[in-house]
C-alpha positions as CSV (number, residue, x, y, z in Angstrom):
1,M,-44.3,-52.5,-56.1
2,S,-45.4,-48.6,-54.8
3,V,-46.7,-48.4,-51.3
4,T,-47.2,-45.4,-48.6
5,L,-45.2,-46.2,-45.5
6,L,-46.8,-44.4,-41.9
7,Y,-44.6,-44.0,-38.9
8,F,-46.4,-43.1,-35.7
9,A,-45.7,-42.5,-32.0
10,R,-42.2,-43.7,-31.0
11,L,-41.1,-44.4,-34.7
12,R,-41.6,-40.9,-36.4
13,E,-39.6,-39.4,-33.5
14,A,-36.8,-41.6,-33.8
15,L,-37.1,-41.5,-37.6
16,S,-37.5,-38.1,-38.1
17,V,-40.3,-39.0,-40.8
18,S,-43.9,-39.7,-40.5
19,R,-44.9,-40.7,-44.1
20,E,-43.0,-41.8,-47.2
21,E,-43.7,-43.1,-50.9
22,V,-41.1,-46.1,-51.4
23,A,-40.8,-48.4,-54.4
24,L,-40.2,-52.0,-52.6
25,P,-38.4,-54.4,-54.3
26,A,-39.7,-57.9,-55.0
27,E,-38.3,-59.9,-51.7
28,A,-40.2,-57.1,-49.7
29,R,-43.5,-59.1,-49.9
30,D,-45.2,-59.3,-46.3
31,I,-44.6,-57.0,-43.6
32,Q,-41.6,-59.4,-41.8
33,S,-39.6,-58.7,-45.0
34,L,-40.7,-54.7,-45.5
35,M,-39.4,-54.8,-41.9
36,A,-35.7,-56.5,-42.8
37,W,-35.9,-54.5,-45.7
38,L,-36.2,-51.0,-43.4
39,A,-34.1,-52.3,-41.3
40,Q,-31.2,-52.6,-43.6
41,R,-31.0,-48.7,-43.7
42,G,-29.1,-49.0,-40.9
43,G,-28.5,-46.8,-37.8
44,V,-31.8,-45.9,-36.1
45,W,-33.8,-48.1,-38.6
46,Q,-32.0,-51.4,-37.9
47,E,-32.6,-50.5,-34.1
48,E,-36.5,-50.1,-34.8
49,F,-36.7,-52.5,-37.4
50,A,-34.5,-55.5,-36.7
51,G,-36.6,-56.8,-34.4
52,C,-35.1,-55.7,-30.9
53,R,-38.6,-53.7,-30.1
54,P,-41.9,-54.7,-30.3
55,L,-44.1,-52.9,-33.4
56,R,-47.6,-53.6,-34.9
57,A,-48.2,-53.0,-38.6
58,A,-51.4,-51.9,-40.4
59,V,-52.1,-52.5,-43.8
60,N,-55.1,-49.8,-45.3
61,Q,-56.1,-49.2,-41.5
62,E,-56.5,-52.7,-40.4
63,L,-54.1,-54.7,-38.1
64,V,-52.4,-57.4,-39.5
65,A,-49.9,-60.0,-38.4
66,N,-45.8,-60.2,-39.6
67,D,-47.0,-62.3,-42.1
68,A,-49.4,-60.7,-43.8
69,A,-49.2,-59.6,-47.1
70,F,-49.8,-56.4,-49.3
71,G,-50.2,-54.7,-52.4
72,E,-49.8,-52.0,-55.5
73,G,-50.3,-48.7,-53.6
74,D,-51.0,-50.4,-50.4
75,E,-50.8,-48.0,-47.2
76,I,-48.1,-49.7,-44.6
77,A,-48.8,-48.2,-41.2
78,F,-46.3,-49.0,-38.0
79,F,-46.7,-48.1,-34.2
80,P,-45.5,-49.6,-31.3
81,P,-47.9,-51.4,-29.4
82,V,-50.5,-49.6,-27.5
83,T,-51.6,-50.6,-24.0
84,G,-54.9,-49.4,-21.9
85,G,-55.3,-49.4,-18.2
């Protein structure tokens, strides 16, 4: 399955990439498993996606929980949580 990944704020800076098109393995079926797959890249990817830092995700511009599924051609965005005041 191919998807577009977008990275915002701290992630974009840490990963030195804002967007990429990826072909995912079959086991990457939801946000949590996608994050685990990204963490396997090692280094800063592991630091950002291994669950130590809070992240939010959106599929096709809608906020989703980590157990949310996605499909072929979807756009998945990752960003740190934002607080308001």
